[in-house]
C-alpha positions as CSV (number, residue, x, y, z in Angstrom):
1,M,24.5,-78.0,-38.4
2,L,21.7,-80.7,-38.1
3,Y,18.7,-79.9,-36.6
4,I,16.4,-81.4,-34.2
5,Q,13.8,-81.9,-36.2
6,E,16.2,-84.0,-38.7
7,W,17.5,-86.3,-35.9
8,R,16.9,-90.5,-36.5
9,E,18.0,-92.5,-34.2
10,G,21.3,-94.2,-34.8
11,I,23.2,-91.6,-35.9
12,R,26.0,-89.7,-34.3
13,V,25.5,-85.9,-34.0
14,A,27.9,-83.0,-33.9
15,G,27.6,-79.2,-33.8
16,I,26.2,-76.4,-31.3
17,Y,23.1,-76.7,-29.3
18,L,21.4,-74.4,-26.7
19,C,21.4,-75.6,-23.3
20,K,17.1,-75.6,-22.3
21,S,18.0,-76.7,-18.9
22,K,20.7,-79.4,-16.9
23,N,20.3,-81.1,-13.9
24,S,21.8,-84.1,-12.0
25,A,20.5,-87.2,-10.8
26,V,22.4,-90.4,-9.3
27,T,21.3,-93.7,-10.9
28,K,20.1,-96.7,-8.7
29,N,23.4,-98.2,-8.5
30,G,24.6,-94.5,-7.2
31,K,26.8,-94.0,-9.5
32,A,26.2,-89.8,-11.0
33,Y,25.0,-88.1,-14.1
34,E,23.4,-85.5,-15.7
35,N,20.1,-84.8,-17.3
36,V,20.1,-82.3,-20.2
37,T,17.5,-80.8,-22.2
38,L,19.1,-79.4,-25.8
39,M,17.3,-77.1,-28.3
40,D,16.7,-75.2,-31.3
41,R,14.1,-73.9,-33.3
42,T,12.8,-77.2,-34.6
43,G,12.8,-78.5,-31.5
44,T,13.9,-80.1,-27.6
45,V,15.2,-83.2,-27.2
46,D,16.9,-84.8,-23.8
47,G,20.1,-85.9,-22.9
48,K,22.1,-87.9,-20.6
49,I,25.7,-87.5,-19.6
50,W,26.5,-90.3,-18.0
51,D,30.0,-89.7,-17.2
52,P,30.0,-86.5,-15.9
53,D,34.0,-86.3,-14.8
54,D,34.8,-87.4,-19.0
55,A,38.2,-85.1,-19.9
56,G,36.0,-84.8,-23.5
57,I,32.8,-83.3,-20.8
58,D,33.6,-79.2,-20.2
59,D,31.7,-76.9,-17.1
60,F,28.8,-75.6,-18.9
61,E,25.1,-74.9,-17.4
62,A,21.6,-74.3,-18.5
63,L,21.3,-71.7,-21.2
64,D,24.6,-72.2,-22.3
65,Y,25.0,-72.6,-26.2
66,V,27.4,-76.4,-26.2
67,D,29.3,-78.0,-28.6
68,I,28.6,-81.4,-28.9
69,V,28.6,-84.9,-30.2
70,G,26.6,-87.3,-29.1
71,D,25.0,-90.8,-30.2
72,I,20.2,-91.0,-30.7
73,S,19.0,-93.6,-29.7
74,R,15.2,-93.8,-28.9
75,F,13.4,-94.6,-25.5
76,N,10.4,-94.7,-24.4
77,G,9.3,-93.8,-27.7
78,A,11.5,-90.6,-28.1
79,L,14.6,-89.8,-28.9
80,Q,17.4,-89.3,-26.6
81,I,20.8,-88.2,-26.8
82,S,23.8,-89.9,-24.6
83,L,26.5,-86.6,-24.6
84,K,30.4,-88.3,-25.6
85,R,31.4,-84.2,-26.0
86,V,30.8,-81.1,-24.6
87,R,32.3,-77.8,-24.9
88,K,30.9,-74.3,-24.1
89,A,30.7,-72.3,-27.2
90,G,31.7,-68.9,-27.6
91,D,30.4,-65.2,-28.8
92,G,30.1,-65.2,-32.8
93,E,30.8,-69.5,-33.1
94,F,26.3,-69.8,-32.7
95,D,23.6,-67.2,-34.6
96,P,20.4,-67.2,-31.8
97,A,18.1,-67.7,-34.5
98,D,18.7,-70.4,-35.3
99,Y,17.6,-71.5,-31.1
100,L,14.5,-70.2,-30.7
101,P,11.6,-71.9,-32.6
102,T,9.4,-68.6,-33.7
103,T,6.5,-68.0,-35.5
104,E,6.4,-68.0,-39.3
105,Y,4.3,-64.9,-39.0
106,D,5.0,-61.4,-39.0
107,T,3.9,-60.5,-35.4
108,E,4.0,-56.9,-36.3
109,K,1.5,-57.6,-38.4
110,M,-0.6,-59.9,-36.4
111,F,-0.8,-57.4,-33.8
112,R,-2.4,-54.6,-36.2
113,T,-5.1,-56.6,-36.7
114,L,-5.5,-57.9,-32.8
115,L,-6.1,-54.5,-32.4
116,D,-8.6,-54.5,-35.2
117,F,-11.0,-57.0,-33.6
118,I,-10.7,-54.7,-30.8
119,D,-11.7,-51.8,-32.9
120,K,-14.4,-53.7,-33.6
121,V,-15.8,-54.1,-29.9
122,N,-18.8,-51.4,-29.6
123,N,-19.3,-51.7,-25.8
124,P,-17.7,-48.6,-24.2
125,Y,-16.7,-50.8,-21.0
126,L,-15.4,-54.2,-23.1
127,S,-13.7,-51.6,-25.3
128,A,-12.1,-49.9,-21.9
129,L,-11.0,-53.3,-21.0
130,L,-9.0,-54.5,-23.9
131,K,-7.4,-51.2,-24.6
132,K,-6.0,-51.3,-21.1
133,F,-4.7,-54.9,-21.8
134,F,-3.6,-54.1,-25.5
135,V,-2.7,-50.6,-25.5
136,E,-2.3,-48.8,-22.9
137,D,0.3,-51.6,-20.8
138,E,3.2,-51.3,-22.9
139,A,5.1,-54.3,-21.0
140,L,1.7,-57.1,-21.1
141,V,2.2,-56.4,-25.2
142,R,5.8,-57.4,-25.3
143,K,5.1,-59.9,-23.3
144,F,2.1,-60.7,-25.0
145,K,3.7,-60.6,-28.8
146,T,7.2,-62.6,-28.0
147,A,5.4,-65.2,-25.3
148,S,4.3,-69.1,-26.5
149,A,0.6,-70.4,-25.9
150,A,1.7,-73.8,-24.3
151,K,5.3,-75.2,-22.6
152,T,4.9,-78.3,-25.5
153,L,1.6,-79.3,-27.0
154,H,0.9,-76.4,-29.4
155,H,1.8,-73.1,-30.3
156,A,4.8,-73.2,-27.9
157,F,6.8,-70.7,-30.0
158,V,8.1,-66.9,-30.0
159,G,5.0,-65.4,-30.8
160,G,2.6,-68.6,-30.7
161,L,0.0,-66.7,-27.7
162,L,-0.2,-63.7,-30.1
163,Q,-0.8,-66.1,-33.3
164,H,-3.2,-68.4,-31.4
165,T,-5.3,-65.6,-29.7
166,L,-5.7,-64.2,-33.5
167,Y,-7.0,-67.5,-35.1
168,V,-9.2,-68.0,-31.9
169,T,-10.8,-64.2,-32.6
170,N,-10.8,-65.0,-36.3
171,F,-12.5,-68.2,-35.6
172,C,-15.3,-66.2,-32.8
173,F,-16.0,-63.2,-35.2
174,F,-16.7,-66.2,-38.1
175,M,-19.2,-67.5,-35.9
176,T,-21.2,-64.3,-34.9
177,K,-21.8,-63.8,-38.4
178,Y,-24.2,-66.5,-38.5
179,Y,-25.0,-67.3,-35.2
180,P,-26.9,-64.4,-33.4
181,V,-27.6,-65.5,-30.4
182,L,-23.8,-65.0,-29.8
183,N,-23.0,-61.6,-28.0
184,R,-20.4,-59.8,-30.2
185,D,-19.0,-58.2,-27.9
186,L,-18.5,-60.0,-25.2
187,L,-17.4,-62.9,-27.4
188,L,-14.2,-60.6,-29.8
189,T,-13.3,-59.9,-25.7
190,A,-13.9,-63.3,-24.2
191,A,-11.5,-64.5,-27.3
192,I,-9.2,-62.1,-27.4
193,C,-8.5,-62.3,-23.3
194,H,-9.4,-66.1,-23.2
195,D,-5.4,-66.6,-23.0
196,I,-4.0,-63.7,-21.7
197,G,-3.0,-65.2,-18.4
198,K,0.1,-67.2,-20.5
199,T,2.3,-63.9,-20.0
200,T,2.8,-64.8,-16.9
201,E,1.7,-68.7,-16.3
202,L,4.7,-69.1,-18.6
203,S,8.1,-68.1,-18.6
204,Q,9.8,-66.2,-21.6
205,F,11.8,-68.1,-23.6
206,P,14.3,-69.6,-24.1
207,Q,13.1,-71.7,-20.9
208,N,9.6,-71.3,-21.8
209,D,8.7,-73.2,-18.3
210,Y,6.0,-73.1,-16.0
211,T,6.9,-69.7,-13.4
212,D,5.7,-70.6,-9.4
213,D,2.1,-69.2,-10.8
214,G,2.1,-71.0,-13.4
215,Q,2.4,-74.0,-11.3
216,L,-0.1,-73.0,-8.0
217,L,-2.6,-71.3,-10.0
218,G,-2.7,-72.3,-13.4
219,H,-3.3,-69.4,-16.3
220,I,-6.9,-70.0,-17.2
221,M,-7.3,-68.6,-13.1
222,I,-4.8,-66.0,-13.5
223,G,-6.6,-64.7,-16.8
224,A,-9.7,-64.2,-14.5
225,E,-7.7,-62.7,-11.8
226,M,-6.4,-59.9,-14.3
227,I,-9.5,-59.5,-16.1
228,H,-10.8,-58.7,-12.5
229,D,-8.0,-56.0,-11.6
230,A,-8.7,-54.5,-15.3
231,A,-12.5,-53.9,-14.7
232,S,-11.8,-53.2,-11.5
233,Q,-9.9,-49.2,-12.4
234,I,-13.1,-49.2,-15.0
235,E,-15.6,-46.8,-13.4
236,G,-18.9,-48.4,-13.5
237,F,-18.0,-51.1,-14.5
238,P,-20.9,-53.3,-14.2
239,P,-20.9,-56.6,-12.5
240,E,-22.7,-59.1,-14.8
241,L,-20.3,-57.9,-17.5
242,E,-17.7,-58.8,-15.5
243,T,-19.0,-62.0,-14.2
244,D,-19.8,-63.0,-17.9
245,L,-17.2,-62.6,-19.2
246,K,-15.2,-64.2,-16.5
247,H,-17.1,-67.1,-17.0
248,C,-16.2,-67.4,-20.7
249,I,-12.3,-67.6,-19.6
250,L,-13.0,-70.0,-16.7
251,A,-14.9,-72.3,-19.3
252,H,-12.8,-72.0,-22.4
253,H,-11.4,-75.6,-21.9
254,G,-15.1,-76.9,-21.6
255,E,-14.6,-79.5,-19.3
256,F,-13.3,-80.2,-15.7
257,E,-10.5,-83.3,-17.1
258,Y,-9.2,-80.3,-19.9
259,G,-8.4,-77.3,-16.3
260,S,-11.8,-75.7,-16.6
261,P,-12.5,-75.0,-13.4
262,K,-16.1,-74.5,-14.8
263,K,-18.2,-76.2,-18.0
264,P,-19.8,-73.4,-20.3
265,A,-22.8,-72.5,-19.2
266,L,-23.3,-69.4,-22.0
267,A,-23.6,-69.0,-25.7
268,E,-20.5,-66.5,-25.6
269,A,-18.2,-69.0,-23.5
270,L,-19.2,-72.4,-25.4
271,A,-18.5,-70.7,-29.3
272,L,-15.2,-69.7,-27.3
273,N,-14.1,-73.2,-25.8
274,L,-15.1,-74.5,-29.7
275,A,-12.8,-72.5,-31.5
276,D,-9.9,-72.9,-29.0
277,N,-10.0,-76.3,-29.0
278,A,-10.0,-76.1,-33.0
279,D,-7.2,-73.4,-32.9
280,A,-5.1,-76.2,-31.1
281,R,-5.7,-79.3,-32.6
282,L,-5.6,-78.0,-36.5
283,E,-1.8,-76.3,-35.1
284,M,-0.5,-79.9,-33.3
285,I,-1.4,-81.8,-36.6
286,T,0.5,-79.4,-38.5
287,E,3.2,-79.6,-36.4
288,F,3.3,-82.8,-36.2
289,F,3.2,-83.1,-40.5
290,K,6.1,-80.2,-40.0
291,A,8.4,-82.7,-38.3
292,N,7.0,-85.6,-40.4
293,A,7.0,-83.6,-43.5
294,Q,10.1,-86.7,-45.0
295,K,7.2,-89.0,-45.5
296,P,5.6,-89.5,-48.2
297,A,2.1,-88.2,-48.4
298,G,-0.3,-91.1,-48.2
299,E,1.5,-92.2,-45.4
300,W,0.8,-93.2,-41.4
301,L,2.8,-91.3,-39.7
302,G,2.4,-92.8,-36.3
303,F,0.1,-92.2,-33.1
304,H,-0.3,-88.7,-31.6
305,R,-0.5,-88.8,-27.4
306,A,-2.6,-85.3,-27.4
307,L,-4.7,-85.7,-30.7
308,D,-5.0,-89.6,-29.2
309,S,-4.9,-91.2,-33.4
310,N,-3.1,-92.5,-35.5
311,V,-2.3,-90.0,-38.2
312,R,-2.0,-90.0,-41.9
313,R,-1.7,-87.4,-43.8
314,T,-3.2,-86.2,-47.7
315,G,-2.7,-83.6,-49.6
316,N,1.3,-81.7,-51.3
317,I,4.0,-82.5,-48.6
318,D,5.3,-79.3,-50.6
319,D,2.4,-76.5,-48.3
320,L,4.0,-77.5,-45.5
321,K,8.0,-77.5,-46.1
């Protein structure tokens, strides 16, 4: 199969892909058509079926694997596919591993490293809270290991939430070595829990879409509620410590315009925001480089909307393959 990452404007594509979503629509002239989103482990692309009643378009639903033929074009700067043939694929015709984007690192090894950081937290209340989430709650652990960290922007793959959380925690641990103003136990706990609400905000793959709670509350609010609920189950948990921890969660996006209900007012909240932003942006540019791996080093790759900049790569392109 030709992975979506390899699609180019002007080519015809044939192969089996996962239909992530499908919905009917009507043109301004009243003609029915269908919007679909196809995906594989390298990405997603929007598609159109302009003539749903065509004999070459078989019945299929969202989350079906479909054998397609289509032409690639560009619309509003993004690739899209006009589907000419669609057939629901049968069992044995595809390997599901080709269709779900997955972290390149060992999930169990990353989780053990996260547990090692939890063991470094000496405060008995914060230690108990972390273990309530990441040791005692087996259902949460399963979701945390497989969840993504975002719908599209960064770490949008199976294991992405765990990978992002571990990197942010590493950043924060590094900062505690050089800035004694930081309360290490509070910062590590905040780093490990900062995106815990995403286990509820986003559905599991292959959908990886916002749930009702995700749409109405968002992961920051959900995470703060989870912290409160867990702390209330730990006898004697100091109210001020709970407030400080929740503030770190509420402020970790740093600015109101980025979805933070509060701006950082604690040193630990500021450090967490810096670490979170650094990992998210470095992952964005890493994924952008990989998506343009066919271009030589030193060539401008184009404008990255989230980074708000035209981007150029340096270094050895082979390191990104």
